[in-house]
C-alpha positions in Angstrom: 15.5 15.4 19.3 13.3 15.2 16.2 13.6 12.3 13.9 12.4 11.7 10.3 11.8 8.2 9.0 11.5 7.6 5.3 9.9 4.5 4.0 10.8 3.7 0.5 9.2 0.7 -1.2 11.1 -1.3 -3.8 9.3 -3.2 -6.6 9.8 -6.8 -5.8 9.7 -7.8 -9.5 11.9 -5.2 -11.3 13.6 -3.3 -8.5 13.1 0.5 -8.6 10.5 2.4 -6.7 7.2 0.6 -5.8 3.9 2.5 -5.5 2.0 0.1 -3.3 1.9 -3.1 -1.4 -0.6 -5.7 -2.5 -1.8 -8.5 -0.2 -3.3 -11.7 -1.4 -3.8 -15.3 -0.2 -3.5 -18.6 -1.9 -3.7 -22.1 -0.5 -4.2 -20.9 3.0 -1.1 -18.7 3.0 -1.1 -14.9 3.0 1.4 -12.9 0.9 2.3 -9.3 0.4 4.3 -7.9 -2.5 5.5 -4.3 -3.2 4.9 -3.3 -6.8 5.1 -0.3 -9.1 1.8 0.8 -10.8 2.5 -1.1 -14.0 3.2 -4.4 -12.2 0.3 -3.9 -9.8 -2.0 -3.6 -12.8 -0.5 -6.8 -14.3 -1.2 -8.7 -11.1 -4.7 -7.4 -10.9 -5.3 -8.3 -14.5 -3.9 -11.8 -14.0 -6.2 -12.4 -11.0 -9.3 -10.8 -12.5 -10.7 -13.9 -14.3 -10.4 -16.0 -11.2 -11.7 -13.3 -8.8 -14.7 -12.9 -11.2 -15.7 -16.5 -10.7 -14.7 -16.9 -7.0 -16.8 -16.3 -3.9 -15.7 -14.3 -0.9 -14.4 -16.4 2.0 -15.4 -15.7 5.5 -12.6 -14.1 7.5 -11.3 -15.8 10.6 -12.4 -14.4 13.9 -10.1 -11.8 15.4 -9.1 -14.3 18.0 -7.5 -16.6 15.5 -5.6 -14.0 13.5 -2.0 -13.4 14.3 -1.4 -10.0 15.9 1.3 -7.7 14.7 4.1 -7.2 17.2 4.0 -3.5 17.1 1.1 -1.1 17.7 0.3 1.8 15.5 1.9 4.1 18.0 5.3 2.3 17.6 5.4 2.7 13.8 7.3 5.6 12.4 5.1 8.3 10.9 5.1 8.7 7.1 4.4 11.8 5.1 1.2 10.3 3.9 0.0 9.5 7.4 0.5 13.2 8.3 -1.9 14.4 5.7 -5.5 15.1 6.5 -8.3 13.2 4.8 -8.9 15.8 2.1 -5.2 16.0 1.3 -5.0 12.2 1.1 -7.9 12.2 -1.4 -6.2 14.9 -3.5 -2.9 13.1 -3.3 -4.5 9.7 -4.4 -6.1 11.4 -7.4 -2.9 13.2 -8.4 -0.8 10.0 -8.0 -3.4 7.8 -9.6 -3.2 5.4 -6.6 -6.8 4.9 -5.4 -6.2 1.5 -3.8 -2.7 1.8 -2.4 -2.3 0.7 1.2 1.3 2.0 1.6 2.5 5.1 -0.1 6.2 6.0 -0.4 7.4 9.3 1.1 9.2 10.0 -2.2 5.9 10.2 -4.0 4.2 12.3 -1.3 7.2 14.7 -1.3 6.9 15.0 -5.1 3.2 16.0 -4.6 4.2 18.5 -1.9 6.9 19.9 -4.1 4.4 20.3 -6.9 2.3 22.5 -4.7 -0.2 19.9 -3.4 -2.4 20.1 -6.6 
């Protein structure tokens, strides 16, 4: 039996559809937040003056990082993950999402419905 999984991100600030998940760390704790493009830009602008003056921290060795409980094979496929590299590039340009880590199936479906421009 075939199954389709749809992952829809919700903006953690305003509700509504989110375009991406942003990860950041502060005071030794790591966070992720799902945001629409407008709120993602606000967050980046707010961090910009601090990032400009900061230095990159060394990452912990892979032995000390917590491992995710599921492997990539266990995760449901998304429409974006099914695209080849060239299609992903075209989609990112069309959607103006050059840095998004997670992309909603709704957005990808809109791109597909628009003829994969």
